[in-house]
C-alpha positions in Angstrom: 109.3 106.5 100.8 113.0 106.1 101.7 114.5 107.4 104.9 116.3 110.1 102.9 114.8 113.5 103.9 111.7 111.9 105.5 110.3 114.2 108.2 109.7 112.3 111.5 108.0 114.0 114.4 109.2 112.6 117.8 106.6 113.3 120.5 108.5 112.4 123.7 108.7 114.3 127.0 111.9 112.6 128.1 114.5 114.9 126.7 117.3 112.4 126.6 115.2 109.7 124.8 114.0 112.3 122.3 117.5 113.5 121.6 118.8 110.0 121.2 116.1 109.1 118.7 116.6 112.3 116.8 120.4 111.6 116.6 119.7 108.1 115.2 117.1 109.4 112.7 119.5 112.1 111.5 122.2 109.5 111.0 119.8 107.5 108.8 119.0 110.5 106.6 115.8 111.7 108.3 114.8 115.1 109.5 113.5 114.9 113.0 111.4 117.4 115.0 111.0 116.8 118.8 108.0 118.0 120.8 107.5 117.2 124.5 103.8 118.2 124.9 100.8 116.3 123.4 98.7 119.4 122.7 101.6 121.2 121.1 102.3 118.2 119.0 98.7 118.1 117.7 98.9 121.8 116.8 102.2 121.1 115.0 100.6 118.2 113.0 97.7 120.4 111.9 100.1 123.0 110.5 103.2 121.0 109.3 103.5 118.0 107.0 105.3 115.0 108.4 106.0 111.5 107.0 105.8 109.6 110.3 105.1 110.1 114.0 107.0 108.5 116.9 104.5 108.9 119.8 105.1 108.4 123.5 102.1 107.1 125.4 102.6 109.2 128.6 102.7 112.9 127.7 101.8 116.2 129.4 99.1 118.3 127.9 97.4 115.4 126.0 98.3 111.7 126.4 99.5 109.6 123.5 96.2 107.7 123.0 94.2 110.9 122.9 96.7 112.5 120.5 96.7 109.5 118.3 92.9 109.4 118.1 92.7 113.1 117.4 95.5 113.0 114.7 93.8 110.1 112.9 90.9 112.4 112.1 93.1 114.2 109.6 96.5 112.4 109.4 97.2 109.3 107.3 100.9 108.9 107.9 102.3 106.0 110.0 102.2 106.3 113.8 104.5 104.2 115.9 103.7 104.2 119.6 106.5 104.3 122.2 105.3 102.8 125.5 106.6 101.6 128.9 103.3 99.7 129.4 103.7 96.1 128.4 100.2 94.8 129.3 98.2 93.4 126.4 95.3 95.8 127.1 97.6 98.8 126.7 99.1 97.6 123.5 95.6 96.8 122.1 94.4 100.3 123.1 97.3 101.8 121.1 96.4 99.9 118.0 92.7 100.5 118.3 93.5 104.3 118.6 95.1 104.2 115.2 98.7 103.4 115.8 100.4 101.3 113.1 103.0 99.7 115.3 104.4 100.0 118.8 107.8 99.6 120.5 108.1 98.9 124.3 110.6 100.7 126.5 113.4 100.2 127.1 114.2 99.8 123.4 117.1 99.9 121.1 117.3 103.1 118.9 118.3 100.8 116.0 115.1 98.8 116.4 113.1 102.1 116.3 114.9 103.2 113.2 114.2 99.8 111.6 110.5 100.1 112.4 110.5 103.6 111.0 112.1 102.4 107.8 109.6 99.6 107.4 106.6 101.9 108.0 107.9 104.4 105.5 108.3 101.7 102.8 104.9 100.4 103.5 103.3 103.8 103.3 104.9 104.4 99.9 103.6 101.1 98.6 107.2 100.0 97.7 107.0 96.9 99.9 104.1 95.5 98.0 106.3 94.6 95.1 108.7 92.9 97.6 106.4 89.9 98.0 106.5 88.2 94.6 105.1 85.0 96.1 101.7 86.5 96.7 99.0 88.2 94.6 95.5 89.3 95.7 92.5 89.2 93.4 89.6 90.7 95.3 87.2 90.5 92.3 87.5 86.7 92.2 88.2 86.5 96.0 91.5 84.6 95.4 95.0 84.8 96.8 97.6 83.3 94.5 100.8 81.8 95.9 103.5 81.7 93.2 100.7 82.0 90.6 98.6 79.2 92.0 95.3 79.9 93.7 95.0 78.9 97.4 92.0 76.9 98.5 90.8 79.4 101.1 87.4 79.8 102.7 85.8 83.3 102.4 86.9 84.1 106.0 90.4 82.9 105.3 90.5 85.0 102.1 89.5 88.2 103.9 92.0 87.7 106.6 95.0 86.8 104.4 94.1 89.5 101.8 94.0 92.2 104.5 97.3 91.2 106.0 99.1 91.0 102.6 97.7 94.4 101.5 99.0 96.0 104.7 102.5 94.5 105.2 104.3 95.2 108.5 101.1 96.5 110.2 100.3 94.9 113.5 96.6 93.8 113.8 95.0 92.9 117.0 92.8 89.8 117.1 89.7 92.0 117.4 90.7 94.0 114.3 91.1 90.8 112.3 87.9 89.4 113.7 86.1 92.6 112.4 87.7 91.9 108.9 86.9 88.2 109.0 83.2 88.3 110.0 81.4 91.2 108.4 78.1 90.4 110.2 79.8 91.3 113.5 78.7 88.0 115.1 79.6 87.5 118.8 82.6 85.3 118.4 85.7 84.9 120.6 88.7 86.8 119.2 90.7 83.5 119.7 88.8 82.2 116.7 91.3 84.2 114.7 94.1 82.0 115.9 92.2 79.0 114.4 91.8 80.7 111.1 95.5 81.7 111.0 96.5 78.1 111.8 94.4 76.9 108.9 95.9 79.5 106.5 99.5 78.5 107.6 98.7 74.9 107.0 97.6 75.7 103.4 100.8 77.7 102.9 103.0 74.9 104.3 104.0 73.8 100.8 106.1 77.0 100.6 107.7 77.4 104.1 108.9 80.9 103.3 105.3 81.9 102.6 104.0 80.4 105.8 106.6 82.2 107.8 105.3 85.6 106.5 102.4 85.3 108.9 104.1 86.4 112.1 102.6 86.3 115.6 103.0 89.4 117.7 103.1 88.2 121.3 100.1 89.4 123.3 98.6 91.4 120.5 97.8 89.6 117.2 99.5 89.2 113.8 101.4 90.9 111.1 102.4 90.0 107.5 106.2 90.2 107.4 107.5 90.9 103.9 111.2 90.7 104.8 110.8 87.0 105.4 109.1 86.2 102.1 
């Protein structure tokens, strides 16, 4: 989906921040609705279709984490968390609650609009065609780079396929560990770093492809199509 006429719900109790985001979204072609209360926002989401949610973490009525978890029971659209908390635990909690991305305050409104645009493209599936270097064949458990199969282990295949199929989404290490090891073994989440290192090494023949696997400081990884 493009920005044109996309309906974005801004759930933010700071009136100035909400108005600023709404202005930038309107300038980009979006419709924006602003709600300052978490419980009211949940009721709005149950009754009104939206294409994306910008969600503050600290809210009256119902905090952002609780709202995100409740909304995920019936809502499939992207949710971007807005948070002043920068600790790794807080960011991981947001992702585990169902957020697709997060932006830390203070932020540039242009950055938020760019994140909104990326999530809308991802949600529409349009971005999948933007990565011609890669193709995923789950039947044969293969990832093809420029038409050539990569020599991946089963764990590496599961990790890379998951990231490719969900471009721009930020995954915590624990989420990727759940993808990589289906038997839920007791393994350190830092094991994911070793797997990603090995995958990047196998992609090294095409530097642009290796750069698509982006580290997100303090959280985990994302597949960045814009770089491919």
